[in-house]
C-alpha positions as a printed Julia matrix, in Angstrom:
248×3 Matrix{Float64}:
   7.65   -4.04  -41.5
   9.14   -6.95  -39.58
   8.33   -7.68  -35.95
  10.36  -10.16  -33.95
   8.93  -11.61  -30.77
  11.17  -13.42  -28.3
  10.01  -15.53  -25.39
  13.23  -15.23  -23.42
  14.27  -17.84  -20.87
  17.29  -18.13  -18.61
  18.84  -20.57  -21.06
  18.81  -21.26  -24.79
  16.58  -24.4   -24.67
  13.56  -22.46  -23.33
  13.96  -19.46  -25.63
  11.78  -19.08  -28.73
  11.7   -16.53  -31.55
   8.95  -15.6   -34.0
   9.24  -13.26  -36.96
   6.25  -11.75  -38.76
   6.4    -9.84  -42.03
   3.67   -7.23  -42.41
   2.19   -5.9   -45.63
  -1.01   -3.92  -46.35
  -3.94   -6.05  -45.26
  -1.93   -9.15  -44.38
   0.81  -10.61  -42.2
   2.9   -13.76  -42.57
   4.75  -15.75  -39.93
   8.06  -16.45  -41.65
  10.0   -17.92  -38.75
   9.17  -19.75  -35.54
  12.02  -21.44  -33.74
  12.89  -22.75  -30.29
  16.37  -23.0   -28.81
  17.59  -19.54  -29.83
  20.76  -17.93  -28.47
  21.62  -14.26  -27.99
  23.71  -14.04  -31.15
  20.78  -15.28  -33.22
  18.38  -12.84  -31.57
  20.66   -9.9   -32.32
  21.17  -11.05  -35.92
  17.41  -11.45  -36.47
  16.69   -7.78  -35.8
  18.92   -6.29  -38.48
  18.57   -2.63  -39.49
  14.78   -2.61  -39.78
  13.32   -5.07  -37.27
  11.12   -4.17  -34.32
  11.92   -6.34  -31.31
   9.57   -7.43  -28.52
  11.1    -9.23  -25.53
   8.98  -11.21  -23.11
  11.34  -10.38  -20.27
  11.58   -7.54  -17.74
  14.04   -4.91  -18.93
  14.9    -3.65  -15.45
  14.32   -3.92  -11.71
  12.25   -1.73   -9.36
  14.06    1.45   -8.34
  13.29    0.77   -4.68
  14.68   -2.77   -4.93
  17.93   -1.56   -6.51
  18.29    1.08   -3.77
  17.45   -1.39   -1.01
  19.95   -4.03   -2.15
  22.7    -1.43   -2.52
  22.01    0.06    0.9
  21.83   -3.35    2.54
  25.12   -4.34    0.93
  26.8    -1.26    2.42
  25.0    -1.47    5.77
  23.23    1.83    5.14
  19.64    3.05    5.42
  17.68    2.65    2.15
  15.98    5.68    0.68
  12.53    4.19    1.17
  12.96    4.55    4.91
  12.93    2.31    7.94
  12.73   -1.39    7.15
   9.49   -2.74    8.63
   8.88   -5.84    6.52
   5.16   -5.13    6.03
   3.29   -5.8     2.79
   2.91   -2.14    1.91
   6.6    -1.53    2.53
   7.62   -4.5     0.39
   5.36   -3.72   -2.57
   7.69   -1.09   -4.01
  10.57   -3.56   -3.89
   8.56   -6.37   -5.48
   6.8    -4.53   -8.34
   7.87   -1.91  -10.85
   5.72    1.08  -11.78
   4.8    -0.64  -15.06
   3.68   -3.75  -13.14
   1.18   -1.6   -11.25
  -0.18   -0.29  -14.55
  -0.42   -3.84  -15.92
  -2.38   -4.95  -12.85
  -4.77   -2.02  -13.26
  -5.42   -3.02  -16.88
  -5.7    -6.81  -16.73
  -6.67   -7.37  -13.08
  -3.67   -9.44  -11.99
  -0.05   -8.9   -11.03
   2.67  -10.01  -13.43
   5.54  -12.04  -12.0
   7.98  -10.04   -9.9
  11.43   -9.57  -11.42
  12.97   -9.01   -8.0
  11.42  -11.85   -5.97
  10.57  -14.56   -8.5
  12.65  -16.92  -10.65
  11.91  -14.49  -13.48
  14.88  -12.53  -12.15
  17.26  -15.16  -13.56
  15.8   -14.58  -17.02
  16.14  -10.82  -16.51
  19.86  -11.29  -15.87
  20.17  -12.87  -19.3
  18.01  -10.08  -20.69
  20.39   -7.45  -19.33
  23.26   -9.13  -21.15
  21.18   -9.31  -24.32
  20.49   -5.57  -24.17
  24.23   -4.96  -24.04
  24.74   -7.19  -27.08
  22.01   -5.33  -28.93
  23.53   -1.95  -28.08
  26.98   -3.13  -29.16
  25.5    -4.18  -32.53
  24.18   -0.65  -33.09
  20.55   -1.4   -32.25
  18.99    1.54  -30.35
  18.27    0.22  -26.85
  15.94    1.92  -24.42
  13.6     0.47  -21.82
  10.69    2.91  -22.0
   9.25    1.88  -25.41
  10.62    4.98  -27.14
  12.28    3.19  -30.06
  12.23   -0.22  -31.76
  12.58   -2.25  -28.55
   9.57   -3.21  -26.45
   8.99   -5.24  -23.32
   5.94   -7.36  -24.09
   3.7    -9.62  -22.03
   2.01  -12.26  -24.23
  -0.48  -13.42  -21.6
  -1.47   -9.84  -20.87
  -1.84   -9.02  -24.57
  -4.1   -12.04  -25.04
  -6.31  -10.9   -22.16
  -6.48   -7.37  -23.56
  -7.61   -8.89  -26.88
 -10.33  -10.92  -25.16
  -8.88  -14.44  -25.29
  -9.3   -17.04  -22.56
  -5.75  -17.71  -21.31
  -6.59  -20.41  -18.77
  -3.69  -22.88  -18.52
  -2.55  -22.19  -22.08
   1.12  -22.22  -21.07
   0.97  -25.8   -19.81
  -1.76  -27.35  -21.94
  -1.26  -28.02  -25.66
  -4.98  -28.6   -26.12
  -5.66  -25.1   -24.81
  -3.03  -23.69  -27.16
  -4.63  -25.47  -30.1
  -7.98  -23.9   -29.24
  -6.38  -20.49  -28.81
  -4.59  -20.74  -32.15
  -7.81  -21.75  -33.9
  -9.61  -18.77  -32.37
  -6.72  -16.49  -33.23
  -6.77  -17.56  -36.86
 -10.54  -17.21  -37.01
 -10.33  -13.63  -35.78
  -7.15  -12.74  -37.7
  -7.74  -14.26  -41.12
  -5.1   -11.89  -42.45
  -2.42  -13.8   -40.5
  -0.74  -16.66  -42.36
   1.08  -18.94  -39.9
   2.38  -21.13  -42.72
   3.92  -24.43  -41.62
   4.41  -23.34  -38.01
   1.03  -24.13  -36.47
   2.14  -27.5   -35.09
   5.14  -25.97  -33.3
   3.04  -23.18  -31.83
   0.69  -25.79  -30.38
   3.35  -28.2   -29.12
   5.55  -25.55  -27.48
   4.3   -22.94  -25.03
   7.52  -21.0   -25.62
   6.92  -20.89  -29.37
   3.29  -19.86  -28.87
   4.32  -16.98  -26.61
   6.94  -15.88  -29.14
   4.19  -15.68  -31.78
   2.0   -13.56  -29.49
   5.03  -11.43  -28.61
   5.57  -10.69  -32.31
   1.91   -9.68  -32.63
   2.14   -7.46  -29.54
   5.29   -5.87  -30.95
   3.2    -4.71  -33.91
   1.1    -2.64  -31.49
   4.3    -1.1   -30.18
   5.59   -0.35  -33.66
   2.31    1.38  -34.56
   2.26    3.31  -31.29
  -1.0     1.68  -30.24
  -0.26    1.27  -26.55
  -0.37    3.32  -23.39
   2.94    5.14  -23.08
   4.41    6.09  -19.72
   2.87    9.2   -18.22
   5.23   12.16  -17.94
   5.72   11.47  -14.24
   6.66    7.85  -15.0
   8.94    8.32  -18.0
  12.27    8.58  -16.18
  11.29    5.63  -14.01
  10.4     3.6   -17.11
  13.78    4.38  -18.64
  15.35    2.53  -15.72
  12.76   -0.09  -14.78
  11.32   -0.89  -18.2
   7.79   -0.46  -19.54
   5.37   -3.22  -20.59
   3.69   -2.59  -23.94
   0.07   -3.73  -23.67
  -1.87   -3.19  -26.91
  -4.58   -0.58  -27.14
  -7.43   -1.63  -29.39
  -8.52   -5.01  -30.74
  -6.27   -7.58  -32.4
  -8.14   -7.05  -35.66
  -6.65   -3.54  -35.95
  -3.09   -4.89  -35.99
  -3.11   -5.24  -39.76
  -4.39   -1.7   -40.32
  -1.69    0.8   -41.39
């Protein structure tokens, strides 16, 4: 099995890709690269790769409805516009974001009200490229494509994520702890890049989280949420410890 993790950014310079090859009892990081474009991402998946994107795959239903109604000067389906926090929450967060908050105790960034939305625009174009290449694209984690959240996966696995995105020293400590716990993971010559680049480090974690998706070891959308997830996207947070990733 091959899992490809992509820390997607609005532009090529901030985008990183990691590829892990899995075999019984072991895993090997065979590629870790920064500055990756859409064509390279599509080519990396091939006919057998499992792809994890650190990027929202859609926008909140209520936000899409609100923007469309506002554009046409009509009343949105969510009712009278009052501007209160409760009213706004459905526009700011997707159903999967609520589930993520319940599991890890904090809200992920909002795709509709944060700069993350610019990255999601690129992600939407990437999904079209993937579909055009023949890769089966869905947003609800029903195939070989997953929306992943590296920071959330690390918290689920019990790691201290304090300032790791901005502090190379913290990433070095995290990588040491990761390798101590996952002795079956061979990072090869890529350790220095994972420490020096927060984007590369997140791509590595994204590839590990994608393994949980490929094995079905994550909380799938409830029946009532499935159609919503097919539009808004669904974050794959691993179920079970990191150490089980190598188990068949």
